C-alpha positions as CSV (number, residue, x, y, z in Angstrom):
1,X,70.2,-127.1,128.7
2,X,69.3,-123.6,127.7
3,X,65.7,-122.3,128.0
4,X,65.1,-122.3,124.2
5,X,66.0,-126.0,123.8
6,X,63.9,-126.8,126.9
7,X,60.8,-125.1,125.6
8,X,61.3,-126.8,122.2
9,X,61.4,-130.2,123.9
10,X,58.4,-129.4,126.1
11,X,56.5,-128.4,123.0
12,X,57.3,-131.6,121.2
13,X,56.2,-133.7,124.2
14,X,52.9,-131.8,124.6
15,X,52.2,-132.2,120.9
16,X,53.0,-135.9,121.1
17,X,50.7,-136.4,124.1
18,X,47.9,-134.4,122.4
19,X,48.2,-136.6,119.3
20,X,48.1,-139.8,121.4
21,X,45.2,-138.7,123.5
22,X,43.3,-137.7,120.4
23,X,43.7,-141.1,118.9
24,X,42.8,-142.8,122.2
25,X,39.7,-140.6,122.4
26,X,38.7,-141.5,118.8
27,X,39.1,-145.2,119.6
28,X,37.1,-144.8,122.8
29,X,34.3,-143.0,121.0
30,X,34.2,-145.7,118.3
31,X,34.1,-148.4,121.0
32,X,31.2,-146.7,122.7
33,X,28.9,-147.0,119.7
34,X,25.7,-148.6,120.9
35,X,24.8,-151.8,119.1
36,X,21.3,-153.3,119.6
37,X,20.2,-156.7,118.3
38,X,16.5,-156.5,117.3
39,X,15.2,-160.0,116.7
40,X,11.8,-161.6,115.9
41,X,10.4,-164.9,114.7
42,X,8.0,-162.9,112.6
43,X,8.6,-162.6,108.8
44,X,9.7,-159.4,107.2
45,X,6.4,-159.0,105.3
46,X,4.3,-159.1,108.4
47,X,2.9,-155.8,109.9
48,X,4.5,-156.6,113.2
49,X,8.0,-156.6,111.8
50,X,7.3,-153.5,109.8
51,X,6.4,-151.8,113.1
52,X,9.6,-152.9,114.7
53,X,11.7,-151.9,111.7
54,X,9.9,-148.5,111.7
55,X,10.9,-148.0,115.4
56,X,14.5,-149.0,114.6
57,X,14.7,-146.6,111.6
58,X,13.3,-143.7,113.8
59,X,15.9,-144.4,116.5
60,X,18.8,-144.5,114.1
61,X,17.6,-141.4,112.3
62,X,17.2,-139.4,115.4
63,X,20.4,-140.5,117.2
64,X,22.7,-140.8,114.2
65,X,26.0,-142.7,114.1
66,X,26.0,-143.2,117.8
67,X,23.8,-146.2,117.5
68,X,23.3,-149.2,115.2
69,X,20.3,-151.5,115.4
70,X,21.0,-154.8,113.8
71,X,17.8,-156.5,112.5
72,X,17.1,-160.3,112.6
73,X,13.6,-161.2,111.4
74,X,12.1,-164.5,110.5
75,X,13.7,-166.5,113.3
76,X,17.2,-166.0,112.1
77,X,18.5,-166.1,115.7
78,X,15.8,-168.2,117.4
79,X,13.3,-170.5,115.7
80,X,10.5,-170.2,118.3
81,X,9.1,-167.3,120.2
82,X,9.7,-168.8,123.7
83,X,13.4,-169.3,123.1
84,X,13.6,-165.8,121.8
85,X,11.9,-164.5,124.9
86,X,14.4,-166.2,127.2
87,X,17.3,-164.9,125.2
88,X,15.8,-161.4,125.5
89,X,15.4,-161.6,129.3
90,X,19.1,-162.6,129.5
91,X,20.3,-159.8,127.2
92,X,21.6,-162.2,124.5
93,X,19.4,-160.1,122.2
94,X,18.5,-156.6,123.3
95,X,15.1,-155.7,121.7
96,X,12.1,-157.4,120.2
97,X,8.4,-157.1,119.6
98,X,6.7,-159.6,121.9
99,X,3.7,-161.3,120.2
100,X,1.6,-162.1,123.3
101,X,-0.1,-165.1,121.6
102,X,3.3,-166.8,120.9
103,X,4.8,-166.5,124.4
104,X,1.8,-167.5,126.4
105,X,3.7,-170.6,127.7
106,X,6.3,-168.5,129.5
107,X,4.3,-165.3,130.1
108,X,0.6,-166.0,130.3
109,X,-1.8,-163.0,130.1
110,X,-0.1,-160.9,127.5
111,X,-2.4,-162.2,124.8
112,X,-5.7,-160.6,126.2
113,X,-6.2,-158.7,122.8
114,X,-6.5,-162.1,121.1
115,X,-9.7,-163.0,122.8
116,X,-12.5,-162.2,120.4
117,X,-14.4,-159.0,121.4
118,X,-11.7,-157.9,123.8
119,X,-10.9,-154.9,121.7
120,X,-11.2,-153.6,118.1
121,X,-8.7,-151.9,115.8
122,X,-10.4,-148.6,116.7
123,X,-10.0,-148.8,120.5
124,X,-6.9,-150.9,120.6
125,X,-4.5,-148.1,121.6
126,X,-6.9,-146.6,124.1
127,X,-7.3,-149.9,125.9
128,X,-3.6,-150.7,125.8
129,X,-2.8,-147.4,127.5
130,X,-5.2,-148.3,130.3
131,X,-3.4,-151.6,131.0
132,X,0.2,-150.4,130.3
133,X,1.1,-149.9,134.0
134,X,0.2,-153.6,134.6
135,X,2.0,-154.9,131.6
136,X,5.1,-152.7,132.4
137,X,5.3,-154.1,135.9
138,X,4.7,-157.7,134.7
139,X,7.5,-157.6,132.1
140,X,9.9,-155.9,134.5
141,X,9.7,-159.2,136.5
142,X,11.6,-160.8,133.7
143,X,14.2,-158.0,133.3
144,X,12.4,-156.3,130.4
145,X,11.6,-152.6,129.8
146,X,8.2,-152.1,128.1
147,X,8.3,-149.2,125.7
148,X,4.8,-149.5,124.3
149,X,2.2,-151.6,122.4
150,X,1.6,-151.7,118.6
151,X,-1.1,-153.2,116.5
152,X,-0.7,-155.9,113.9
153,X,-4.0,-157.0,112.4
154,X,-7.7,-157.1,112.4
155,X,-10.1,-158.5,115.0
156,X,-11.8,-160.2,112.0
157,X,-9.5,-162.9,110.6
158,X,-9.6,-165.5,107.9
159,X,-9.4,-169.3,107.7
160,X,-7.6,-171.2,104.9
161,X,-8.8,-174.8,104.6
162,X,-8.1,-177.8,102.5
163,X,-11.3,-179.6,103.6
164,X,-14.3,-177.2,103.7
165,X,-15.4,-173.6,104.2
166,X,-15.4,-172.6,107.9
167,X,-18.8,-170.9,108.1
168,X,-19.1,-171.2,111.9
169,X,-17.0,-172.6,114.8
170,X,-18.9,-175.8,114.5
171,X,-17.2,-176.4,111.2
172,X,-13.9,-177.0,113.0
173,X,-15.2,-180.4,114.1
174,X,-12.9,-183.3,113.0
175,X,-10.3,-180.9,111.5
176,X,-6.7,-180.3,112.4
177,X,-6.4,-176.6,113.0
178,X,-3.3,-174.4,113.2
179,X,-3.3,-170.9,114.8
180,X,-0.6,-168.8,116.4
181,X,-3.3,-168.0,119.1
182,X,-4.1,-170.4,121.9
183,X,-7.5,-168.8,122.2
184,X,-8.3,-169.6,118.6
185,X,-7.0,-173.1,119.2
186,X,-9.3,-173.5,122.3
187,X,-12.3,-172.4,120.2
188,X,-11.5,-175.0,117.6
189,X,-10.9,-177.7,120.2
190,X,-14.2,-176.8,122.0
191,X,-16.0,-177.7,118.8
192,X,-14.2,-180.9,118.2
193,X,-11.2,-179.8,116.2
194,X,-7.6,-180.7,117.0
195,X,-5.2,-177.8,117.7
196,X,-1.9,-178.3,115.8
197,X,1.3,-176.5,116.9
198,X,4.0,-175.7,114.4
199,X,6.1,-172.7,113.2
200,X,4.0,-170.4,111.0
201,X,6.6,-170.8,108.3
202,X,5.8,-174.5,108.1
203,X,2.0,-174.2,107.8
204,X,2.2,-174.1,104.0
205,X,3.9,-177.5,103.9
206,X,1.5,-178.7,106.6
207,X,-1.6,-177.8,104.5
208,X,0.0,-179.3,101.4
209,X,0.8,-182.6,103.0
210,X,-2.3,-183.0,105.1
211,X,-0.6,-182.4,108.5
212,X,-3.0,-179.6,109.1
213,X,-6.4,-179.0,107.5
214,X,-7.0,-175.3,108.5
215,X,-4.7,-172.4,108.9
216,X,-6.4,-169.6,111.0
217,X,-4.7,-166.2,110.7
218,X,-5.3,-163.1,112.9
219,X,-4.9,-160.9,109.9
220,X,-5.7,-161.2,106.2
221,X,-2.2,-160.4,104.9
222,X,-0.4,-163.2,106.8
223,X,-1.5,-166.2,104.8
224,X,-0.7,-164.4,101.5
225,X,2.7,-163.6,102.8
226,X,3.2,-167.3,103.6
227,X,1.3,-168.4,100.4
228,X,-1.3,-170.5,102.2
229,X,-3.7,-169.5,99.5
230,X,-1.8,-171.6,97.0
231,X,-2.6,-174.9,98.8
232,X,-6.0,-174.0,100.5
233,X,-9.2,-174.8,98.6
234,X,-11.5,-172.8,100.8
235,X,-11.1,-169.3,102.4
236,X,-13.6,-168.0,104.9
237,X,-13.9,-164.7,106.8
238,X,-14.2,-162.5,108.5
239,X,-14.2,-164.8,111.6
240,X,-13.8,-163.5,115.1
241,X,-10.2,-164.3,116.1
242,X,-9.2,-161.4,118.3
243,X,-6.7,-158.6,117.6
244,X,-3.1,-159.4,116.9
245,X,-1.0,-157.0,119.0
246,X,2.5,-156.9,120.3
247,X,4.8,-155.2,122.8
248,X,8.0,-153.4,122.0
249,X,10.5,-154.2,124.7
250,X,14.2,-153.8,125.5
251,X,16.3,-155.8,127.9
252,X,16.3,-154.0,131.2
253,X,20.1,-154.2,131.8
254,X,20.6,-152.8,128.3
255,X,18.1,-150.1,128.9
256,X,19.7,-149.0,132.2
257,X,23.1,-148.8,130.5
258,X,21.9,-146.3,127.9
259,X,22.4,-142.6,128.3
260,X,19.3,-140.7,129.3
261,X,19.0,-138.9,125.9
262,X,19.1,-142.2,124.1
263,X,16.4,-143.6,126.3
264,X,14.2,-140.6,125.7
265,X,14.6,-140.9,121.9
266,X,13.8,-144.7,122.0
267,X,10.7,-144.1,124.2
268,X,9.4,-141.3,121.9
269,X,10.1,-143.4,118.8
270,X,8.1,-146.3,120.3
271,X,5.1,-143.9,120.9
272,X,5.4,-142.6,117.4
273,X,5.7,-146.1,116.0
274,X,2.6,-147.3,117.9
275,X,0.5,-144.6,116.1
276,X,2.1,-145.3,112.7
277,X,1.8,-149.1,113.0
278,X,-1.9,-148.9,114.1
279,X,-2.8,-146.8,111.2
280,X,-0.7,-148.8,108.7
281,X,-2.0,-152.1,109.9
282,X,-5.7,-151.2,109.7
283,X,-5.3,-149.9,106.1
284,X,-3.2,-152.9,105.1
285,X,-5.7,-155.4,106.6
286,X,-8.7,-153.9,104.8
287,X,-6.7,-153.9,101.6
288,X,-5.7,-157.6,102.0
289,X,-9.3,-158.6,102.8
290,X,-10.4,-156.9,99.6
291,X,-7.7,-158.6,97.6
292,X,-8.7,-162.0,99.0
293,X,-12.4,-161.4,98.1
294,X,-11.5,-160.2,94.5
295,X,-8.8,-162.8,93.8
296,X,-10.7,-165.9,95.1
297,X,-14.4,-165.2,94.4
298,X,-15.1,-168.9,93.8
299,X,-13.4,-170.2,97.1
300,X,-14.1,-167.3,99.5
301,X,-17.1,-167.5,101.8
302,X,-18.1,-164.3,103.6
303,X,-19.6,-165.0,107.0
304,X,-22.8,-162.8,107.5
305,X,-22.4,-159.9,110.0
306,X,-25.1,-161.3,112.3
307,X,-23.3,-164.7,112.5
308,X,-20.0,-162.9,113.2
309,X,-21.5,-161.0,116.1
310,X,-23.0,-164.3,117.5
311,X,-19.7,-166.1,117.2
312,X,-17.8,-163.2,118.9
313,X,-20.2,-163.2,121.9
314,X,-19.9,-166.9,122.4
315,X,-16.1,-166.8,122.2
316,X,-15.9,-164.1,124.8
317,X,-18.2,-166.0,127.2
318,X,-16.1,-169.1,126.8
319,X,-12.6,-167.7,126.9
320,X,-12.6,-164.8,129.4
321,X,-13.1,-167.1,132.5
322,X,-10.2,-169.3,131.3
323,X,-8.0,-166.2,130.8
324,X,-8.7,-164.8,134.2
325,X,-7.9,-168.2,135.8
326,X,-4.7,-168.9,133.9
327,X,-3.0,-165.5,134.4
328,X,-2.2,-163.6,137.6
329,X,-2.8,-160.3,135.7
330,X,-6.0,-161.6,134.2
331,X,-8.5,-160.3,136.8
332,X,-7.1,-156.8,136.7
333,X,-6.8,-156.7,132.9
334,X,-10.4,-157.8,132.5
335,X,-11.6,-155.2,135.1
336,X,-9.9,-152.4,133.2
337,X,-11.1,-153.5,129.8
338,X,-14.7,-153.7,130.8
339,X,-15.0,-150.9,133.3
């Protein structure tokens, strides 16, 4: 074979190899696209989901086509928060916003914000930054990477009742009370009420059929999103119910598999989201409280400020000792909050 023909054959082979390798590289790059399942039992209209979605949008915008965050709100994948939590620890889903009050059965202590008087919308972020190292270590025990806290709703919540206005904790006596927060349930039970557990999405039907007498929400917008106002005869507020906060987390195995630059973007997006969500939720909560007062002037009872302060003080004195006893992180969390 002369040199000219040999060079021609070599050129063809090199071209073919380059073509094949190019295709293989493209397939490999496509296969390496990061897919994250972001799931929550919280409804799309709730501030908590808006915060999670804001984080997902920031991550996708800043990373580009390299990542896709699939969104599953309203219990599409898991009907209750504890099942969702277990799936998250196993990596079946890769990210979520943990609502401390909903996973107390599997991870007690994350719901310290829900104790009335523990914090306010104004100092929520400051106090959360103080306790972040404890929370981060605590969640790492369950194979979870804690990216940061976000705020959902007001420390002054509302009750929606079919029986009577709730003007004080004593008015819970003899009533079946739903709340997502075990601390609110404990308050109702302390005064002779019966705590009722059910998915938030079923409270409307519960109120309508008499399975529950009172729906107690941590923020004013929640009941309207679920239309509790359509079946409740009496609305009262503001009532001390603690702050509704949540923790943005990623499965640890998933986190460790991510490139360093992607981790950096996700962490910064979480920090930016915390500030955005805190500001948005405060404004939204005030707006929703105003809507309730104006829309239901004949059924809304506004609890006097002096009474609110009295109720909050009593709730803290009752609940903090229980919190400290029930959670291994309780003593240290309380020390940091009150130092």
